[in-house]
C-alpha positions in Angstrom: 50.1 35.0 64.6 53.0 32.7 65.2 56.6 33.8 64.7 56.9 31.6 61.6 54.0 33.2 59.8 55.3 36.7 60.7 58.7 35.8 59.4 57.3 34.4 56.2 55.2 37.5 55.7 58.2 39.7 56.3 60.3 37.8 53.8 57.6 37.9 51.2 57.2 41.6 51.6 60.9 42.1 51.2 60.9 40.0 48.0 57.9 41.9 46.7 59.7 45.2 47.2 62.4 43.9 44.9 60.2 42.7 42.0 60.8 45.7 39.9 64.6 45.5 40.3 65.9 42.8 37.9 69.5 43.1 39.2 68.4 42.6 42.8 66.2 39.7 41.7 69.1 38.0 40.0 71.2 38.4 43.2 68.4 37.0 45.3 67.9 34.1 43.0 71.6 33.2 43.2 71.6 33.5 46.9 68.5 31.3 47.3 70.1 28.6 45.0 73.2 28.7 47.2 71.1 28.3 50.3 69.2 25.3 48.9 72.4 23.6 47.7 74.0 24.1 51.2 71.0 22.6 52.9 71.0 19.6 50.6 74.8 19.1 51.2 74.2 19.2 55.0 71.4 16.7 54.8 73.5 14.3 52.6 76.5 14.7 55.0 74.3 14.0 57.9 72.8 10.9 56.3 76.3 9.7 55.4 77.6 10.3 59.0 74.6 8.4 60.4 75.3 5.5 58.2 78.9 5.4 59.2 78.0 5.4 62.9 75.5 2.6 62.3 78.1 0.6 60.5 80.5 1.0 63.4 77.9 -0.1 65.9 77.1 -3.2 63.7 80.7 -4.1 63.5 81.1 -3.8 67.3 78.0 -6.0 67.9 79.4 -8.6 65.4 82.7 -8.6 67.3 80.8 -8.9 70.6 78.8 -11.9 69.3 81.9 -13.6 68.0 83.7 -13.0 71.3 80.8 -14.6 73.2 80.8 -17.6 70.9 84.5 -18.0 71.6 85.4 -17.3 67.9 87.3 -14.1 68.7 89.6 -13.4 71.6 88.9 -10.3 73.7 91.5 -8.0 75.2 91.7 -7.0 78.8 90.3 -3.5 79.6 93.7 -2.4 80.9 95.3 -3.1 77.6 92.7 -1.0 75.8 93.1 1.9 78.3 96.9 1.8 77.9 96.4 2.4 74.2 94.5 5.6 74.9 
């Protein structure tokens, strides 16, 4: 058996042992809801961060294109490094 299946069986056995305890089941339900909402928040944040990165890349490519067309003046690398 793979580790994933073993882990799933173990979790299900643990949950099954709590089925008669309403208080424990309520706590488990609250905890599971919190876990699910945290996972959704992480996924949303990740998607938002990816979109911001892609926007920054697009902006940089637009600036590069304008610079190559002579519509935007570039700065010397030394000037950029001095800012850092």
